[in-house]
C-alpha positions as a Python dict, from the first residue, in 0.01 Angstrom:
ca = {
    (1, 'M'): (0, 0, 0),
    (2, 'K'): (269, -266, 0),
    (3, 'S'): (199, -592, 174),
    (4, 'G'): (493, -544, 413),
    (5, 'T'): (361, -206, 525),
    (6, 'L'): (11, -343, 563),
    (7, 'F'): (141, -634, 771),
    (8, 'F'): (339, -396, 993),
    (9, 'V'): (38, -169, 1052),
    (10, 'L'): (-183, -469, 1131),
    (11, 'F'): (79, -612, 1366),
    (12, 'L'): (120, -276, 1541),
    (13, 'A'): (-256, -237, 1586),
    (14, 'L'): (-288, -588, 1730),
    (15, 'Y'): (8, -535, 1963),
    (16, 'I'): (-129, -205, 2096),
    (17, 'G'): (-471, -363, 2139),
    (18, 'F'): (-324, -653, 2335),
    (19, 'E'): (-124, -418, 2558),
    (20, 'L'): (-433, -210, 2634),
    (21, 'Y'): (-627, -527, 2714),
    (22, 'V'): (-360, -647, 2959),
    (23, 'V'): (-336, -309, 3129),
    (24, 'E'): (-712, -296, 3172),
    (25, 'K'): (-729, -650, 3312),
    (26, 'T'): (-454, -588, 3570),
    (27, 'R'): (-553, -236, 3672),
    (28, 'Y'): (-704, -364, 3998),
    (29, 'R'): (-353, -440, 4127),
    (30, 'T'): (-284, -69, 4159),
    (31, 'E'): (-603, 13, 4346),
    (32, 'P'): (-544, 124, 4708),
    (33, 'D'): (-795, -120, 4855),
    (34, 'Y'): (-631, -416, 4679),
    (35, 'I'): (-288, -313, 4809),
    (36, 'Y'): (-430, -273, 5160),
    (37, 'L'): (-589, -618, 5147),
    (38, 'Q'): (-257, -766, 5030),
    (39, 'H'): (-94, -613, 5338),
    (40, 'I'): (-361, -766, 5561),
    (41, 'R'): (-330, -1105, 5391),
    (42, 'A'): (48, -1114, 5439),
    (43, 'M'): (38, -980, 5795),
    (44, 'Y'): (-231, -1223, 5905),
    (45, 'A'): (-55, -1523, 5750),
    (46, 'T'): (275, -1446, 5923),
    (47, 'A'): (100, -1388, 6255),
    (48, 'S'): (-112, -1704, 6228),
    (49, 'C'): (187, -1926, 6146),
    (50, 'D'): (419, -1763, 6403),
    (51, 'I'): (678, -1659, 6145),
    (52, 'D'): (959, -1453, 6297),
    (53, 'V'): (945, -1112, 6131),
    (54, 'T'): (1080, -895, 6412),
    (55, 'E'): (1347, -735, 6198),
    (56, 'K'): (1100, -629, 5928),
    (57, 'R'): (802, -544, 6147),
    (58, 'T'): (876, -171, 6176),
    (59, 'R'): (914, -114, 5803),
    (60, 'F'): (608, -326, 5729),
    (61, 'S'): (403, -131, 5984),
    (62, 'Q'): (499, 200, 5824),
    (63, 'N'): (399, 77, 5480),
    (64, 'F'): (83, -81, 5620),
    (65, 'E'): (-26, 245, 5781),
    (66, 'Y'): (27, 427, 5453),
    (67, 'A'): (-167, 163, 5257),
    (68, 'M'): (-451, 175, 5510),
    (69, 'A'): (-472, 554, 5490),
    (70, 'R'): (-476, 544, 5110),
    (71, 'A'): (-748, 276, 5109),
    (72, 'Q'): (-964, 472, 5351),
    (73, 'D'): (-917, 789, 5147),
    (74, 'A'): (-1010, 605, 4829),
    (75, 'V'): (-1321, 461, 4990),
    (76, 'T'): (-1437, 796, 5124),
    (77, 'T'): (-1374, 981, 4797),
    (78, 'D'): (-1519, 700, 4586),
    (79, 'G'): (-1861, 720, 4744),
    (80, 'S'): (-1970, 391, 4587),
    (81, 'S'): (-1862, 183, 4882),
    (82, 'T'): (-1855, 248, 5252),
    (83, 'D'): (-1581, 214, 5510),
    (84, 'Q'): (-1765, -91, 5642),
    (85, 'S'): (-1717, -271, 5310),
    (86, 'L'): (-1341, -236, 5353),
    (87, 'V'): (-1367, -393, 5699),
    (88, 'D'): (-1587, -671, 5561),
    (89, 'R'): (-1339, -748, 5283),
    (90, 'A'): (-1054, -753, 5537),
    (91, 'T'): (-1250, -1006, 5742),
    (92, 'T'): (-1305, -1215, 5430),
    (93, 'V'): (-933, -1209, 5354),
    (94, 'R'): (-853, -1328, 5706),
    (95, 'G'): (-1105, -1609, 5663),
    (96, 'E'): (-936, -1715, 5338),
    (97, 'V'): (-599, -1732, 5513),
    (98, 'D'): (-751, -1929, 5800),
    (99, 'Q'): (-901, -2171, 5551),
    (100, 'L'): (-563, -2221, 5382),
    (101, 'I'): (-396, -2290, 5715),
    (102, 'E'): (-673, -2527, 5821),
    (103, 'E'): (-664, -2726, 5496),
    (104, 'Y'): (-293, -2740, 5421),
    (105, 'G'): (-100, -2621, 5726),
    (106, 'C'): (167, -2352, 5737),
    (107, 'G'): (395, -2536, 5495),
    (108, 'H'): (177, -2484, 5190),
    (109, 'I'): (319, -2297, 4891),
    (110, 'E'): (42, -2035, 4894),
    (111, 'L'): (128, -1946, 5252),
    (112, 'W'): (495, -1936, 5166),
    (113, 'K'): (404, -1683, 4896),
    (114, 'L'): (228, -1473, 5160),
    (115, 'F'): (535, -1488, 5386),
    (116, 'R'): (747, -1372, 5096),
    (117, 'L'): (491, -1100, 5018),
    (118, 'Y'): (531, -975, 5376),
    (119, 'E'): (905, -942, 5321),
    (120, 'M'): (858, -764, 4989),
    (121, 'L'): (604, -522, 5133),
    (122, 'A'): (837, -451, 5424),
    (123, 'D'): (1131, -389, 5191),
    (124, 'R'): (946, -125, 4990),
    (125, 'S'): (1079, 226, 5021),
    (126, 'P'): (874, 441, 5253),
    (127, 'P'): (631, 666, 5071),
    (128, 'I'): (724, 1024, 5000),
    (129, 'A'): (541, 1261, 5231),
    (130, 'R'): (297, 1486, 5051),
}
């Protein structure tokens, strides 16, 4: 085998391996419970800091209801965790937001990211009915 061909095959194998590694490490971002907790985090931060979101509230609520239903379905079909664990994690998320507000105030960059996340979650297209 020529050295150029061998180098290409090695490079291709390493690239595919790296891509698979990245996909596996970020898979949690597509899990329904993670998406639901992101909704809670964003909603709680905007409510705690009195951010005016009246124009986006309806769209966010629709997407939130869908995310909550998907998370509850995933928990009930998963069997490894209970519905109470989802409530406990939501409480933990609220505590994390409260801690951020207590330590840094509503002007902190992490809270700004949560305000922006609220807008992005509200701007998502509504889910297709199944």
